[in-house]
N, C-alpha and C positions, 0 to 999 in steps of 0.2 A: 579616491585613485582605484584603479582597477586592475586587476592581474590576474590572469590565468593560472590557473595553477597544474603543472606536470608532476611535481615528485610530493611523495606523498607527506614524505620526511620533511618538507618546508612547512607544514598545517597537523602536523601528527599531534604536539603539543597542545597548539590551541584548540582543536575539535576533541580530545581529552580532556580539556577543562570543563567540559558542558555533562558531562556523563552523567553526575549525580547533581546537577544543576534541576530544582524543581520548576523553575518558572520556563530556562533557557534550552533543556536537555530537546535531543533528539527522539520520538516516542518509536523510531523504528530504529536506534543505532543506540543500545544501550548499555554495551560494553566494548573493551577494547578492539574484541576478536572481531565484532562486527564492522567496528568502523575501521580496522585496519583491509579487512576482508573488500567489503561492499566499499569504503571508498578509493582503495584502490583502483578496483574495477570502472570506477566514476571516471577517474584521472585519468587512466588509461585505455580510453574510446572517444577521444576529443572528438568523433565523426558525430558521435551519438549524444554527445554529454559537453554541456558548459559550465565548465570548473572555474570557477573563480572566486580569489580573494578580493577584499576591502580594507585600501589600508589606509591609515592617518598617521602624516611624519613616521613613514619607515616601518611603522606597526600595524602587523594583521587587526582589523574588527570584527568584521564579519567572512565567513564562506558562505557560500552556495553554488549549488550543483544543480543544473535541470536537463533534464532527459528533454531532446530535441525532436520531433517528427516533420520535417517542411510539407513532405504529402498529406500531410491531413490538418497543418497548420496551429500543431497543438504541441505546448511545453507541460513539463510536469516536476516539478519541484522536488527532489530526490535529497538535497540537505539543504537545514537553512539554521544556521547557528549565529547569533550575534548578541550583545549586551548593548549595544550604539544603536540608535533612532536613526541616527545620519547611514549606518551601513545598511537599513531596513529601504531608505529614502533611495542609496544608491543601485538597489537591485530592480528596484519599481522602475526608477531609469533606464537600467540596460534594459530592460525585458522590453520599455517602450520604445528604444533605440534598437533593439536589434527582432522585434517580433511581434512588429503591431499586425492589429487585427487576428494575432491567433487566441486561441481560447488555452486559459491555462488555469492545472489543479494545485492547490496545496496540499499537503497532509501536514499538520504540524502540532506542537503540543500547547493545547487551551488555554493554559497559563503564561503563556507568550505575548504581555501585552502590547508589547511593541510590533510584532508580528500584525496579531491583530487592528490595531492604530491604522499601519501602512496597506491592508487590505480595505477593511473598512473606508478610510479615504479613495481608494479608489473604484471604490463600486463595486466591490466581489461579494457576490451570494453562499452562504456559510450552510451546511450540514449537521445535523445533529452532533454534538462532541459522542466521541466511542470511548470505550476501553479498550487497552490492549493488552489481551489475552494468550498467557504462554503456558502451553502445553509441558506440565511435570511429568506427568503418573497416567502415562499412557491406559487405557483402557480398551478394549477391544469388543464387542458386542456381536457376536454372530448373531444375525435372526435370518426369518423366512424372507424377507424384503426382499427382492432381485435390483442385484446392483452391478451395471457391467462394465465395463471401461467403451468409450462413445467409439461409433464405429460409423461410416459413412449410410448402413443400411437405418442409423437413424438420425441420420443429416433433418430431415423435415420436421421429426418431433421436436428434435431438440432445439432448433428456431425459431419453432411455434410458441414454446411455452417461455424460453429465457425472455430473462429482464435486461431489454434494452432501450428502458427508457432512462434519460439526462446522467447518462455513462459512455466513457471513452470506449470500456471493454466490451464490445457487444458481440453477441451470437456470433458474427462473421469476423469479426477480427482475431476472437478466441483463437476459433479455428484454424484462422492464421498462422497462429504462434506457435505450432507444438513444440518448439524448443523451449518455452518458457510453462505452457500449459498442460495440464492432465483433466481430460473431462471424463467426470464417472456420471452413469445413467441409471436414477432407480425407471422400471419398468413394471407394469402390472397390467396384463391381458395384451401383452405386444406392443402397449403404447407408453413412450416419455412423459411419467408424470413428475419429473424432478431429476436435479442435476447438481452437481459441483464444480464450480470450476476453481481448482486449484495449483499453483505453480509447484514444482519438482526439480528446476534447476536451480537453487538457494539452496544456500549450508541450513538456511534458516524458510521453510516455504509457508505461503499462506494461504488460506481461502478467501479469492476474489469474489464467488459468490455463492451462494448456496439455497436454494428454492426447492419448495415440492407444489404442486398444487392445492388450491384451496380442496377441495373434496377428500385427498389423499392425505392430507394430515394428520397429525396425533395416529398413523396407525406405523410409527417406527423407520421410515422410508428417509426424516431426515437424521437420523439415529443410525439408521444401516450405512447412507451416503459418507458422513464424517466418522465411519469407524471404519471403513473400507480405506477411505484414504492417511487415515492415519495409520494402518498395518502400510501399505505401499508404501509411503513416504518412510517408512523409518529404514536405518536408523538415523538420520537426519532430524533435525529441530522442526517443530511447528510451533504460528502464534496466529493470532487472527484477532478482528475490530468487531465490534458488535456494539449498538445505540446503548448508550447510560441507562436509557428505559425500556429495553427490551427485555423484562425480565424470565420468562420462558425463554430465552435463546441462552440467556446466560447461566440461567438453571441445567440447560440441555450440556451447555461446554462446560461446566463445572462437575457435571454426572461423566463426562468423556477424560478427565485426566486435568484440564487446563484450568489456571491459576489468576485472578487477577493481578497485572503487574501496574501496581498500586502511580511509578512514574512514567508509563508508555499509554495515559492516556493522547487520543489526539483529536483533532478538526478536522473538519476538511474544508477549504473554499475554495469557491470558479471563479474566475474573472476572462471576461473578456479585454486584452490589451488592447489599449487607444490608441 
């Protein structure tokens, strides 16, 4: 049985029981503060998020929240917590009934074998597993590389280098979401050679994409972009995700003060809902 959730108090205890669960914790909600602040926002915006519990014999056995963008026919799982196979089956059934034909993304704990099974059985496609890294001791490194805030003077250059392949947050969508994203550009000889798209509206912000064009790599542009992003983000927290096999990037992030969160690993799955 599914019930929409309208009060955090009704599910807070259930959600907090997952915080230190190695298999079923949510990689993006690692402490009680994140749970309270983030989940409260989801519950309070039913026009943008479907937040529902799966109940069995009057007891909650699963909690899910999906961001929904009807104009784009897209949904994204923001919360997915359960230790019961039947709850994931109900979640898939709910999506099929309410969002047939939509594209859906899921970011979740790679050790969650029940979520893996439900998505595999539904025909999902999976990205490489990622580490979560949290900024513990910020290192600001000033360099000669030119990094500037985005302006429309550089719009064509930004859109030309932006990686839009197989992702929801394309250059166009990032540019339309100034309430969510800050864009910084790496400039060389007046041309855009790199960028970082990073959120700025949360208590813990996240770089969604950092990119430097091939001829300009290993010249300090990536470090300069991230350093400036860290500086502008203070005093807020910052986290990021990186492919587990991307050793150069992991080493860069470590040098900037990030540490791997052992319980924060994630994997992303993409599903076309039938």
